[in-house]
C-alpha positions as CSV (number, residue, x, y, z in Angstrom):
1,M,5.0,20.3,-67.9
2,L,4.2,22.5,-64.9
3,K,2.4,19.5,-63.1
4,K,5.5,17.1,-63.6
5,I,7.9,19.9,-62.0
6,I,5.6,20.4,-59.1
7,A,5.2,16.6,-58.8
8,F,9.0,16.0,-59.0
9,S,9.6,19.0,-56.6
10,L,7.1,17.4,-54.0
11,V,8.9,13.9,-54.3
12,F,12.3,15.6,-53.8
13,I,11.1,17.6,-50.8
14,F,9.7,14.2,-49.5
15,I,12.9,12.3,-49.8
16,L,14.8,15.3,-48.2
17,S,12.5,15.2,-45.2
18,S,12.8,11.4,-44.9
19,I,16.7,11.8,-45.0
20,S,16.4,14.5,-42.2
21,L,14.1,12.3,-40.1
22,V,16.3,9.2,-40.4
23,S,19.3,11.3,-39.4
24,A,17.4,12.6,-36.3
25,E,16.5,9.2,-35.3
26,V,20.0,7.9,-35.9
27,M,21.7,10.7,-33.7
28,P,19.4,12.3,-31.2
29,I,21.8,12.5,-28.3
30,K,24.6,15.0,-28.5
31,S,25.6,14.9,-24.7
32,L,25.1,12.9,-21.5
33,E,25.1,13.7,-18.0
34,A,27.8,12.3,-15.6
35,P,26.8,9.5,-13.1
36,K,26.0,10.8,-9.8
37,N,26.5,9.7,-6.0
38,L,29.3,7.6,-6.5
39,S,30.1,5.4,-3.6
40,L,32.3,2.4,-2.5
41,R,31.9,-0.2,0.2
42,K,33.7,-3.2,1.2
43,D,31.8,-6.6,0.5
44,G,33.7,-9.3,2.3
45,E,37.6,-9.3,2.0
46,S,38.0,-9.6,-1.7
47,I,35.2,-7.5,-3.2
48,I,34.5,-3.8,-3.6
49,D,31.0,-2.6,-4.5
50,L,30.6,0.6,-6.6
51,R,27.3,2.3,-6.4
52,W,25.9,5.1,-8.5
53,T,22.7,7.1,-9.4
54,N,21.8,7.4,-13.1
55,P,20.4,10.9,-13.6
56,A,16.8,11.1,-15.1
57,S,18.2,12.3,-18.6
58,V,20.2,9.1,-18.7
59,M,17.3,6.9,-17.9
60,K,15.4,8.5,-20.7
61,V,18.2,7.4,-23.1
62,I,18.4,3.9,-21.6
63,E,14.6,3.5,-22.4
64,D,14.9,4.9,-26.0
65,E,18.0,3.0,-27.0
66,S,16.1,1.4,-30.0
67,D,15.3,4.6,-31.4
68,Y,18.9,5.5,-32.4
69,S,20.4,2.0,-33.1
70,G,22.8,2.4,-30.1
71,S,23.8,1.2,-26.7
72,L,24.5,3.2,-23.7
73,S,27.3,1.6,-21.3
74,Y,29.4,2.6,-18.3
75,L,33.3,2.8,-18.1
76,V,34.9,2.5,-14.9
77,D,38.4,3.8,-14.3
78,W,40.6,3.0,-11.2
79,K,43.8,3.8,-9.6
80,E,45.6,2.4,-6.4
81,N,47.2,5.2,-4.1
82,D,49.2,7.8,-6.3
83,G,49.4,5.5,-9.4
84,Q,48.2,6.1,-12.7
85,W,44.7,6.0,-13.7
86,H,43.7,2.7,-15.3
87,T,41.3,3.9,-18.1
88,A,38.4,1.5,-19.0
89,I,38.1,0.7,-22.9
90,T,35.2,-0.5,-25.0
91,S,34.8,-3.8,-26.6
92,K,35.4,-2.0,-30.0
93,D,39.0,-1.1,-29.0
94,P,41.4,-3.6,-30.5
95,N,43.1,-4.1,-27.3
96,F,40.1,-5.2,-25.3
97,D,40.3,-8.4,-23.6
98,D,36.9,-9.4,-21.8
99,A,38.8,-11.2,-19.1
100,I,40.7,-8.1,-18.1
101,H,38.5,-5.1,-19.3
102,G,35.0,-6.6,-19.2
103,Q,34.2,-5.9,-15.6
104,F,34.9,-1.9,-16.3
105,Y,32.7,-1.8,-19.3
106,G,29.0,-2.7,-18.8
107,N,25.6,-2.1,-20.7
108,L,23.4,0.0,-18.5
109,G,20.2,-1.8,-19.9
110,S,21.2,-5.2,-18.5
111,H,21.9,-4.1,-15.2
112,L,19.4,-4.2,-12.1
113,L,17.8,-1.1,-11.1
114,D,15.9,-0.1,-8.1
115,D,13.1,2.6,-7.9
116,E,15.6,5.6,-7.3
117,N,17.6,4.8,-10.4
118,V,20.4,3.4,-8.5
119,M,22.7,0.8,-9.9
120,E,25.7,-1.4,-8.6
121,T,28.6,-3.2,-9.8
122,F,31.6,-5.1,-8.0
123,F,35.1,-5.6,-8.4
124,V,37.2,-8.7,-6.9
125,I,40.7,-8.2,-6.6
126,W,41.7,-10.0,-9.6
127,H,39.6,-7.7,-11.7
128,L,42.0,-4.9,-10.7
129,F,45.2,-7.2,-10.5
130,P,44.8,-10.2,-12.9
131,E,47.8,-11.9,-11.3
132,K,46.0,-12.1,-8.0
133,S,44.1,-15.4,-7.1
134,P,40.7,-16.0,-5.5
135,A,42.5,-16.5,-2.1
136,D,44.2,-12.8,-2.2
137,T,42.3,-9.8,-0.6
138,Y,42.1,-5.9,-0.7
139,D,44.6,-4.4,1.8
140,L,42.5,-1.5,2.7
141,V,44.6,-0.6,5.7
142,N,47.5,0.3,3.8
143,N,46.1,1.2,0.4
144,T,43.6,3.6,-1.0
145,Y,41.5,2.6,-4.1
146,Y,40.1,5.5,-6.2
147,F,37.2,5.0,-8.9
148,R,35.6,7.1,-11.3
149,M,33.1,6.3,-14.1
150,R,31.5,7.9,-17.2
151,Y,28.8,7.0,-19.8
152,I,29.2,6.1,-23.4
153,L,26.7,6.0,-26.2
154,E,28.0,4.0,-29.0
155,S,26.4,3.2,-32.3
156,Y,25.5,-0.4,-33.2
157,D,26.7,0.3,-36.9
158,D,29.1,3.2,-36.5
159,E,26.6,5.6,-37.7
160,F,27.7,8.2,-35.4
161,A,30.9,8.8,-33.0
162,P,30.7,7.6,-29.6
163,V,29.2,10.1,-27.0
164,Y,31.0,10.3,-23.8
165,S,29.5,11.9,-20.6
166,P,31.9,13.7,-18.1
167,Y,33.4,11.9,-15.3
168,S,31.7,11.4,-12.0
169,E,33.2,12.6,-9.1
170,V,36.0,10.3,-7.8
171,A,35.2,7.9,-4.9
172,A,37.8,6.3,-2.6
173,I,37.8,3.3,-0.2
174,G,40.8,2.2,2.2
175,K,43.3,4.0,4.0
176,N,42.2,7.7,5.0
177,A,39.0,7.1,3.2
178,A,35.8,7.9,4.9
179,A,33.4,4.8,4.9
180,A,29.7,5.5,4.1
181,S,27.7,4.9,7.2
182,I,23.9,4.9,8.3
183,T,22.9,5.0,11.8
184,T,19.0,5.1,11.5
185,L,16.4,4.7,9.1
186,E,12.9,6.0,8.9
187,P,10.1,3.6,8.4
188,P,7.9,3.4,5.3
189,K,5.0,5.9,5.1
190,N,1.4,5.3,4.0
191,L,1.3,1.6,3.7
192,K,-1.6,0.4,1.6
193,V,-2.7,-3.1,0.9
194,K,-5.2,-4.3,-2.0
195,I,-6.4,-7.9,-2.7
196,E,-5.7,-9.1,-6.3
197,K,-6.2,-12.5,-7.8
198,D,-4.2,-14.2,-10.6
199,S,-5.3,-16.0,-13.6
200,N,-6.4,-18.9,-11.7
201,N,-8.4,-16.8,-9.2
202,K,-6.0,-17.3,-6.4
203,P,-5.9,-14.3,-4.2
204,Y,-2.4,-12.6,-3.5
205,F,-1.7,-9.0,-1.7
206,Q,-0.4,-6.0,-3.4
207,L,1.7,-3.8,-1.0
208,D,2.4,-0.1,-1.8
209,W,4.0,2.6,0.3
210,D,5.9,5.9,0.3
211,I,9.7,6.2,0.6
212,P,10.8,9.0,2.8
213,Q,13.6,11.4,1.4
214,S,15.9,10.4,4.0
215,I,15.7,6.8,2.9
216,S,16.2,7.8,-0.7
217,D,19.3,9.8,0.5
218,A,20.6,6.9,2.4
219,N,20.2,4.4,-0.5
220,K,22.6,6.5,-2.6
221,V,25.5,5.4,-0.4
222,L,24.2,2.0,0.9
223,P,21.6,-0.5,-0.2
224,V,18.3,0.0,1.7
225,Y,15.6,-2.4,1.0
226,H,12.3,-3.6,2.6
227,I,11.0,-6.5,4.7
228,V,7.4,-7.5,5.0
229,D,5.8,-8.6,8.4
230,F,2.6,-10.5,8.4
231,K,-0.1,-12.0,10.4
232,I,-3.6,-13.7,10.4
233,G,-6.3,-12.3,12.6
234,D,-5.3,-12.4,16.3
235,G,-2.2,-14.8,15.5
236,K,1.4,-13.7,15.9
237,W,3.5,-11.6,13.5
238,L,5.7,-13.6,11.5
239,S,8.6,-11.6,13.0
240,E,7.9,-13.3,16.3
241,S,8.9,-16.5,15.1
242,V,11.8,-15.7,12.6
243,T,14.7,-13.3,12.2
244,W,14.5,-10.4,10.1
245,D,16.2,-12.0,7.2
246,G,13.6,-14.8,7.3
247,L,10.9,-12.3,6.5
248,P,9.6,-11.7,2.9
249,I,12.3,-9.5,1.4
250,A,12.7,-7.1,-1.5
251,Y,13.7,-8.6,-4.9
252,S,17.6,-8.6,-5.1
253,S,17.7,-6.3,-2.1
254,L,16.5,-3.3,-4.2
255,L,14.7,-0.2,-2.9
256,T,11.2,-0.2,-4.2
257,N,7.9,1.1,-3.0
258,T,5.7,-1.8,-3.8
259,Y,5.8,-5.7,-3.2
260,V,3.6,-8.6,-4.3
261,L,3.2,-10.9,-1.4
262,D,1.6,-14.5,-2.1
263,P,2.0,-16.1,1.3
264,V,1.5,-19.5,-0.3
265,E,4.1,-19.1,-2.7
266,E,6.5,-18.0,-0.1
267,D,5.6,-20.9,2.3
268,I,4.1,-18.7,4.9
269,V,0.7,-20.5,5.0
270,D,-1.0,-23.4,3.3
271,K,-3.9,-21.2,1.9
272,V,-5.3,-17.9,1.7
273,V,-9.1,-17.3,2.5
274,I,-10.2,-13.9,2.1
275,E,-13.7,-14.7,3.1
276,E,-12.8,-16.4,6.5
277,N,-9.7,-14.5,7.7
278,V,-8.4,-10.9,8.1
279,Y,-4.6,-10.6,7.1
280,Y,-2.5,-7.9,8.5
281,F,0.9,-6.2,7.1
282,R,3.5,-3.9,8.0
283,V,6.8,-3.0,6.5
284,A,10.2,-1.9,7.6
285,F,13.4,-1.0,5.8
286,V,16.8,-2.5,6.3
287,C,20.4,-1.6,5.6
288,K,23.1,-4.3,6.2
289,E,26.5,-2.5,6.3
290,T,29.6,-4.8,5.8
291,G,30.7,-6.7,8.7
292,G,28.2,-4.9,10.9
293,N,24.9,-5.5,12.4
294,P,21.6,-4.6,10.0
295,I,20.1,-1.4,10.8
296,V,16.4,-1.9,10.8
297,S,13.8,0.8,10.8
298,N,10.6,0.7,13.0
299,Y,7.6,-0.6,11.2
300,S,5.3,1.2,9.0
301,N,1.5,1.6,9.8
302,V,-0.3,-1.6,10.0
303,V,-2.8,-2.3,7.2
304,S,-5.4,-5.1,6.9
305,T,-7.6,-6.7,4.5
306,K,-10.7,-5.7,6.8
307,V,-13.0,-3.5,5.0
308,P,-13.1,-0.1,7.1
309,A,-16.2,0.2,9.2
310,Y,-17.3,3.4,7.3
311,S,-16.4,5.9,4.7
312,D,-17.5,8.9,6.4
313,A,-19.1,9.8,9.9
314,S,-19.5,12.8,12.1
315,P,-16.6,13.4,14.6
316,W,-18.8,12.6,17.6
317,A,-20.1,9.3,16.2
318,Q,-16.5,7.9,15.2
319,P,-15.6,6.5,18.7
320,E,-18.9,4.6,19.0
321,L,-18.8,3.4,15.4
322,E,-15.4,1.9,16.2
323,K,-16.8,0.3,19.4
324,A,-19.9,-1.1,17.4
325,D,-17.5,-2.5,14.9
326,D,-15.3,-4.1,17.6
327,L,-18.6,-5.8,18.9
328,G,-19.4,-7.0,15.3
329,L,-22.6,-4.9,15.0
330,I,-21.6,-3.3,11.6
331,T,-23.5,-5.4,9.1
332,D,-22.0,-6.5,5.6
333,T,-24.4,-4.2,4.0
334,L,-23.2,-0.9,5.9
335,R,-19.7,-1.8,6.3
336,G,-17.6,0.9,4.4
337,E,-20.7,3.1,3.6
338,D,-21.3,6.8,4.4
339,M,-22.6,6.6,8.1
340,T,-24.0,10.4,7.6
341,R,-26.8,9.2,5.5
342,P,-30.3,8.2,6.7
343,I,-30.8,4.5,7.5
344,T,-33.3,2.6,5.5
345,R,-35.7,0.2,7.2
346,E,-34.1,-2.8,5.7
347,E,-30.7,-1.6,6.7
348,F,-31.9,-1.2,10.4
349,A,-33.7,-4.6,10.3
350,E,-30.5,-6.3,9.5
351,T,-28.7,-4.3,12.2
352,A,-31.3,-5.1,14.7
353,V,-31.0,-8.7,14.1
354,K,-27.2,-8.6,14.4
355,F,-27.5,-6.8,17.6
356,Y,-30.0,-9.8,18.8
357,E,-27.6,-12.5,17.8
358,M,-24.6,-10.8,19.5
359,V,-26.3,-10.1,22.9
360,T,-28.1,-13.6,23.0
361,G,-25.6,-15.9,21.2
362,K,-28.6,-17.4,19.5
363,K,-29.2,-17.7,15.6
364,A,-32.4,-15.8,14.7
365,E,-34.6,-17.6,12.3
366,P,-37.0,-16.2,9.7
367,H,-40.6,-16.3,10.2
368,P,-41.9,-19.7,9.2
369,T,-45.2,-18.6,7.4
370,K,-45.4,-14.9,6.9
371,I,-43.6,-12.8,4.2
372,F,-43.7,-9.2,2.8
373,L,-44.7,-8.6,-0.7
374,D,-42.1,-6.0,-1.3
375,C,-39.1,-7.5,0.5
376,D,-37.6,-11.0,0.6
377,N,-34.5,-10.2,2.5
378,I,-34.0,-13.1,5.0
379,E,-32.6,-10.6,7.8
380,V,-35.9,-8.7,7.6
381,L,-38.2,-11.8,7.9
382,K,-35.7,-12.7,11.0
383,A,-36.7,-9.4,12.3
384,L,-40.5,-9.9,11.7
385,N,-40.2,-13.3,13.5
386,L,-38.6,-11.7,16.6
387,N,-41.4,-8.9,16.6
388,I,-38.8,-6.2,16.0
389,T,-41.1,-5.2,13.0
390,A,-44.6,-5.8,11.9
391,G,-44.4,-4.2,8.5
392,V,-46.4,-1.2,7.5
393,G,-50.1,-0.7,6.8
394,D,-51.9,-4.0,6.8
395,G,-48.5,-5.9,7.5
396,T,-48.3,-7.1,3.9
397,K,-45.5,-4.7,3.0
398,F,-42.3,-3.6,4.8
399,E,-41.3,-0.6,2.6
400,P,-37.5,-1.5,2.9
401,D,-36.0,1.4,0.9
402,S,-38.2,4.0,3.0
403,Y,-35.8,6.0,5.7
404,L,-36.5,5.2,9.4
405,L,-37.9,7.9,11.3
406,R,-36.6,8.5,14.6
407,Q,-39.8,7.8,16.4
408,Q,-39.6,4.2,14.3
409,M,-36.1,3.7,15.5
410,A,-37.0,4.1,19.1
411,A,-39.9,1.5,18.9
412,M,-37.7,-0.9,16.9
413,I,-34.9,-0.6,19.3
414,T,-37.0,-1.3,22.5
415,R,-38.5,-4.1,20.6
416,T,-35.2,-5.6,19.9
417,L,-34.3,-5.2,23.6
418,T,-37.6,-6.9,24.6
419,A,-36.6,-9.8,22.2
420,C,-33.1,-9.8,23.8
421,Y,-34.0,-9.8,27.6
422,D,-36.9,-11.8,28.7
423,G,-39.2,-9.7,31.0
424,L,-37.9,-6.4,30.3
425,T,-40.2,-3.4,31.3
426,L,-40.1,-0.2,29.5
427,D,-39.7,1.9,32.8
428,V,-40.4,5.7,32.0
429,S,-41.4,6.6,35.5
430,G,-40.2,10.1,36.3
431,Q,-39.1,10.9,32.7
432,P,-40.8,14.2,31.5
433,D,-42.6,14.7,28.4
434,F,-40.8,15.9,25.1
435,L,-41.6,19.3,24.1
436,D,-42.5,18.0,20.6
437,Q,-44.5,15.2,22.1
438,K,-47.6,16.2,20.2
439,D,-45.5,15.4,16.9
440,F,-45.2,11.5,18.0
441,A,-47.4,8.8,16.8
442,G,-48.9,7.0,19.9
443,Y,-46.8,3.8,19.7
444,A,-43.4,5.5,19.9
445,I,-43.9,8.0,23.1
446,I,-43.0,5.1,25.8
447,P,-40.0,3.7,23.6
448,A,-38.7,7.2,23.1
449,K,-39.0,8.3,26.8
450,F,-37.3,5.0,27.7
451,M,-34.4,5.8,25.5
452,A,-34.1,9.3,27.0
453,K,-34.3,8.1,30.5
454,Y,-31.5,5.5,30.2
455,K,-29.4,8.2,28.1
456,I,-29.7,6.1,24.9
457,T,-30.7,9.2,23.2
458,V,-32.1,12.4,24.6
459,G,-33.1,14.0,21.3
460,D,-31.8,17.3,20.4
461,G,-30.6,18.4,23.8
462,K,-33.2,20.9,24.0
463,G,-36.1,18.9,25.2
464,N,-37.3,17.9,21.8
465,F,-37.1,14.3,20.3
466,V,-37.7,15.4,16.7
467,P,-39.7,12.2,16.1
468,N,-40.3,12.7,12.3
469,N,-36.6,13.3,11.5
470,N,-35.0,10.6,9.6
471,C,-32.5,8.3,11.8
472,L,-28.9,8.5,10.4
473,R,-26.9,5.3,10.1
474,Q,-24.4,6.5,12.7
475,E,-27.2,7.3,15.2
476,A,-28.6,3.9,14.8
477,F,-25.4,2.1,15.6
478,A,-24.6,4.5,18.5
479,F,-28.1,4.1,20.0
480,L,-27.8,0.3,19.8
481,L,-24.3,0.4,21.2
482,R,-25.6,2.6,24.2
483,S,-28.3,0.2,24.7
484,Y,-26.1,-2.7,25.1
485,L,-23.5,-0.7,27.3
486,N,-26.2,0.9,29.6
487,G,-28.0,-2.3,30.0
488,D,-27.1,-2.7,33.7
489,Q,-29.3,0.3,34.4
490,Y,-32.7,-0.9,33.0
491,L,-31.9,-4.8,33.5
492,K,-32.0,-4.3,37.4
């Protein structure tokens, strides 16, 4: 008997708990915040646009509507001059006539929303005065129109009483009412681009940026949205051939911090070839006041699809790395890498070959017969054919992953220069010995002195070359760049 009583009690408790949970789901909201930042503007002669910001708590209600079987809507009241308020009613009111009342009552979930939770609706003159015709206009010189709004949460099945928010502040337009105005706009900040591909492996561009607070504030009273400028390589910006309203523009003129640009879909180009071209982008904000000229911000920072030359580099090396990149010396292998790391023998061989091809304008060819047992990189075999390297030991191996020593670097750079410039003599006359010259291998002394004489590198600045230290990637590019720039000194 006791077991039956306990079992019955547990069932009863479960039922009560379930009822409580259902009740909690049916009516979770007891109050609503009021709409914020109500503003009005003239849109042509017969339209007034109403703009407001939804509080975060209201956005949460919109997202969770399905949890409580209800809908969240807005109600807009209006009056003319000192007249009585025309109070909006819902569709459940027996006097509701959609032709008369429908524009003043709308579901929030079906309205367009920007990234700042700002929404808009509009009122033509016959919404306020049904007797008016489409040819009639607002008289904003002699009349003032006032608007206010509030939210209402309604149950689908009358499971709970309607919940009203407080009214917003009253907004006015017309006689003696201050018109919303913007004079300047900040540009977007921290623009970034990412290459994406669709389900058909077709590339497009994902653009993201930060919205300054001043833009968020301006957007509360007047629509602010973005335009996107675009160019390929050294070509012209799209904005140089079309006006601002011909550029890719924000969807529905909404303020957002992101844009998906497919230049093919938008008829800007016939095709996008990432492997062959560098694509550049910049973004600006626009605000077009009624009847006035558009206000356009300066452009954001320019971004491109070009992979950065390096991920890290010492401050002293950065200007030279940028110059090396401009000359096309940065190899695909090392592009975007940490340049403070030691360079491998394979990496340097690739770079030396690229230097040779840049200087001579010739295409290097791999050695026709020789190979290395531990490396089949075609660029290394080109370096072998140019006598930039001979391998290690008996010449059958290359040790591609070994770090390049500074004295090896000196030898390989001078061999690269010899390959580039016929008849080059490594003149080291008058160049003093290094303090650590006893640490050199015999083959590297002349190359190191040559580099010191012509200011390609002078070692540690204290008379030492430190020949057995690893050569860093940034040093390799800097020394090759200086070899190129100082050529007029040793090619006399």
